[in-house]
TORGUTOR-648855 format. One line per 10 residues: number of its first residue (from 1); for each residue z negated, y negated, x of C-alpha. Coordinates in steps of 0.001 Angstrom, whole numbers. Layout:
NUM) Z,Y,X; ... $
***
This chain:
1) 24700,-13249,-4362; 21184,-12097,-2258; 18071,-11667,-4125; 14912,-13100,-3127; 11205,-12848,-4055; 11347,-15921,-6071; 14395,-14556,-8184; 12999,-11115,-8924; 9760,-12385,-10163; 11524,-15065,-12229 $
11) 14181,-12518,-13738; 12468,-9045,-13459; 8560,-10048,-14444; 6545,-10638,-17132; 2987,-10994,-18116; 1156,-8494,-20388; -1955,-9141,-22034; -4928,-9484,-19921; -7873,-6123,-20235; -11573,-6703,-18773 $
21) -13736,-4322,-18362; -16976,-5067,-16446; -15849,-7184,-12833; -12485,-6010,-13053; -9253,-7566,-14689; -5751,-6611,-14438; -2721,-8543,-15887; -292,-5644,-16249; 3556,-7233,-14917; 6260,-6148,-17337 $
31) 10102,-4724,-16120; 12581,-7134,-17816; 15496,-5065,-16281; 14962,-2011,-14537; 17420,-881,-11870; 18275,-650,-8026; 18327,2518,-5983; 16782,6299,-7773; 13987,7854,-5753; 10870,9508,-6547 $
41) 7264,9315,-6280; 5370,10974,-3273; 3529,13187,-5677; 7019,13897,-7101; 8430,15070,-4086; 5446,17419,-3323; 5431,19290,-6576; 9166,19182,-6527; 9070,21178,-3040; 11297,20832,-170 $
51) 9788,18082,880; 7442,18296,4220; 4862,16070,5940; 3838,17439,9825; 2323,16135,13277; 5233,15282,15472; 4621,17916,17633; 1913,20583,18030; -290,18175,20216; 423,15525,17229 $
61) 523,11757,17501; -2340,9950,15837; -54,6806,14772; 3160,8824,14096; 3905,11658,11703; 7236,13386,10618; 8829,13874,7006; 11813,16368,6087; 12805,15446,2546; 15087,18512,978 $
71) 14144,17349,-2224; 18024,15999,-2903; 16165,12987,-4222; 15493,9558,-2428; 11628,9711,-1725; 9469,6483,-1817; 6143,6621,173; 3721,3286,-282; 1992,1329,2144; -1708,2642,1420 $
81) -729,6138,66; -3305,8672,2291; -1773,12000,3304; -4710,14574,3743; -4765,17734,6044; -3172,18726,9154; -5231,17648,12284; -6631,14369,10337; -6110,12425,7021; -3853,9546,7555 $
91) -2048,6506,5219; 1381,5010,5485; 1712,1851,7348; 4528,-87,5238; 6517,1429,2193; 9600,3584,3353; 12094,5040,1398; 13187,8133,2518; 17111,9453,2119; 17624,12235,202 $
101) 18235,15149,2489; 17099,12810,5603; 13933,12972,7993; 11819,10368,9752; 9265,9709,12166; 7028,7202,10191; 4126,5202,11276; 427,5948,9861; -2863,4661,10685; -5764,7401,10844 $
111) -8043,7826,7984; -10407,9815,9459; -12321,9426,12856; -14156,12563,13612; -11502,15209,13099; -8664,16281,15511; -7722,19342,14484; -5623,21608,12216; -7114,22351,8548; -3395,22894,7394 $
121) -181,22731,8883; 1208,20328,6032; 57,17807,4648; -817,16499,1037; -786,14091,-1653; -4560,12763,-1056; -4482,11708,-4441; -6192,7914,-3143; -4416,4719,-2022; -6417,2669,446 $
131) -8868,372,-764; -7015,-3237,-1007; -9299,-4661,1611; -8393,-2191,3795; -4551,-2439,2791; -5024,-6388,3428; -6206,-6126,6811; -4148,-3568,7474; -793,-5181,6704; -1721,-8233,8215 $
141) -2088,-6142,11690; 1514,-4494,10626; 3085,-7584,9824; 1660,-9242,13502; 3431,-5546,15078; 6724,-5980,13794; 7320,-9431,13777; 6325,-8996,17701; 7972,-6189,19401; 9656,-4387,15992 $
151) 7160,-1609,15372; 4917,-765,12261; 1470,-446,14212; -1675,-1461,12809; -4830,-2186,14453; -6194,1667,14261; -9282,-54,15634; -9845,-2157,12601; -9043,519,10434; -11838,2602,11358 $
161) -14477,-212,11194; -13104,-930,7435; -13821,2197,6674; -17074,2714,7920; -17720,-567,5713; -16641,971,2710; -18688,3726,3111; -21609,1462,3175; -20242,-848,638; -20745,2619,-1890 $
171) -23924,3823,28; -21604,7069,635; -21184,8697,4142; -18823,11624,5626; -19373,13896,8387; -15960,13278,9537; -15332,9218,8753; -13289,10064,6417; -12058,7612,4005; -11356,9942,1136 $
181) -15146,11118,970; -16038,7923,-157; -13368,8002,-3078; -14835,11652,-3853; -18391,10185,-3656; -17082,7384,-6255; -15045,9667,-8490; -16900,8877,-11746; -17715,5559,-11396; -14216,5176,-10572 $
191) -12693,6768,-13279; -14824,5364,-15920; -13130,2004,-14896; -9550,3801,-15256; -10138,4380,-18878; -9907,470,-19473; -7050,-279,-17950; -4278,2299,-19550; -469,2109,-18064; 1639,-95,-21192 $
201) 4890,430,-21850; 7544,-694,-19411; 5136,-1540,-16892; 5681,-1588,-13636; 2920,-2932,-11737; -161,-5513,-12231; -1999,-8394,-11332; -5823,-7356,-10118; -8677,-9828,-10638; -12422,-8912,-9450 $
211) -15018,-10595,-9987; -12513,-13530,-11275; -10515,-13989,-8281; -6956,-13077,-7964; -7545,-9904,-5386; -3789,-8762,-5290; -496,-8532,-6914; 1825,-5315,-7048; 4839,-4290,-8391; 7390,-1177,-8208 $
221) 11378,-1923,-9666; 11038,1500,-12419; 8663,1946,-14728; 9000,5456,-14486; 7814,5663,-10902; 4820,3064,-11711; 3239,5240,-14362; 2941,7977,-11883; 838,5449,-9388; -1286,3172,-11753 $
231) -3827,5107,-11500; -3927,5598,-7649; -3084,1909,-7429; -6508,786,-9904; -8547,2876,-7272; -7384,398,-4772; -9004,-2148,-6384; -11495,-423,-7831; -13167,772,-4620; -13201,-3120,-3588 $
241) -15524,-4187,-6292; -18399,-3942,-4204; -17176,-5732,-1213; -15396,-8548,-3407; -17013,-12181,-3364; -17294,-13461,-7275; -14874,-16353,-7750; -15978,-20009,-9054; -14995,-18716,-13302; -14050,-16023,-15169 $
251) -10736,-14149,-14820; -7825,-15993,-16448; -4272,-15057,-16688; -3262,-18920,-15457; -4818,-17427,-12176; -2143,-14933,-11723; 630,-17303,-12592; -464,-19741,-9443; -713,-16963,-7396; 2714,-16141,-8504 $
261) 4474,-19352,-7379; 3054,-19340,-4432; 4261,-16185,-3607; 7558,-17317,-4625; 6839,-20553,-2361; 6211,-18086,875; 8831,-17546,3682; 10661,-14192,4022; 11630,-12402,6696; 13387,-9360,6869 $
271) 13567,-6181,9137; 15281,-3334,9412; 13097,-262,7718; 11582,3049,9094; 14211,4212,6270; 16018,2381,3857; 16673,-725,3459; 14890,-3799,4640; 11063,-4475,5644; 10188,-8126,4036 $
281) 7251,-9604,5319; 5963,-13059,4091; 3836,-16694,5077; 1673,-17255,1694; -1188,-19603,2388; -3952,-17606,1797; -2383,-14836,951; -543,-11000,2977; 2377,-9923,1775; 5348,-7418,2292 $
291) 8189,-5818,9; 10284,-2953,721; 14026,-4297,-407; 16702,-1897,-756; 20979,-2386,-2270; 19317,-5686,-3282; 16382,-4820,-4981; 12277,-5052,-4430; 11290,-1510,-4807; 7868,-1904,-4052 $
301) 5715,-5672,-3273; 2340,-5944,-2294; 237,-9511,-1988; -2894,-9570,-1369; -5566,-12965,-1088; -6422,-12784,2578; -9959,-11820,3514; -12848,-14247,3931; -13285,-12782,7958; -9243,-13884,7821 $
311) -7708,-12572,10290; -3818,-14056,9721; -647,-12764,10978; -535,-15627,13618; -3958,-14568,14727; -3274,-10681,15459; -107,-11593,17269; -1386,-12355,20582; -3633,-8897,20636; -1420,-7023,19067 $
321) 1327,-7421,21425; -826,-6407,24309; -904,-2913,22440; 356,149,24998; 1752,2544,22022; 4876,1133,21075; 7306,3222,19719; 10695,3648,17878; 11503,4495,14612; 14701,6432,13166 $
331) 16197,7788,9964; 18345,10805,10289 $
***
């Protein structure tokens, strides 16, 4: 029987006890029966060795990077994970499962507008995840692109504007416009938040409320993989706190259940992934959502509240269709 996001949520996810600190609240998502394809995370892949991410050529191409996976394991790359080095820092435009001993040209967005020269020959894990609000806007533009032209291209100009807004909201700056510099400047504050939300046994995801409003819900298929990404994902939401609008009431787990019901009622479209499996895009009232489906298992799902300046997938489609850079992607 074909899986759906509704059946996955109903059968696999259970809400844990909500934790609250200051303006942030987290409801753990616990996995009832972990399963699906085996994989390791980006961080694990770099530690094991035999895994390389590089520019696609000596001259490079802003929206594309090359991945060679010699780890002997499938490697899961998450939408919004940042890669540091080479000619400029980048983030993944979508979640991708790179096959063991495989390679791929992957779609990315630049997160360091003011640099275009080599800092290193290969990329490394920057240790940060793009902030929730920027991920939301980027995901909406990528969804429009894949629907209109089957390519995972983002609104790069919008990403740069959002990174500038991130710096402004935190009172930080960067000589190269690097997103990571905002994280480094706010590291002490971010770490103080993380200590209040430790990863729970069996946790495979979380629903995050900022100032009383559900900001996002995301999950992985395997708790052991999620544990390695827990703090990185938390950072994505913590960095969003200064930009978030307050809700009309305080945090309540019932709000999470209502959003999960909305996700289950959404419309799912499936596209060929850059790597293994299918890339799923969702039409959900007031939300932007995507997921990676491999062998009938959702390996990563991310569902965000639409931002107030809400440029929906439909509104972006016409503009994105006019972009000149369109590339095909391959898995070898």
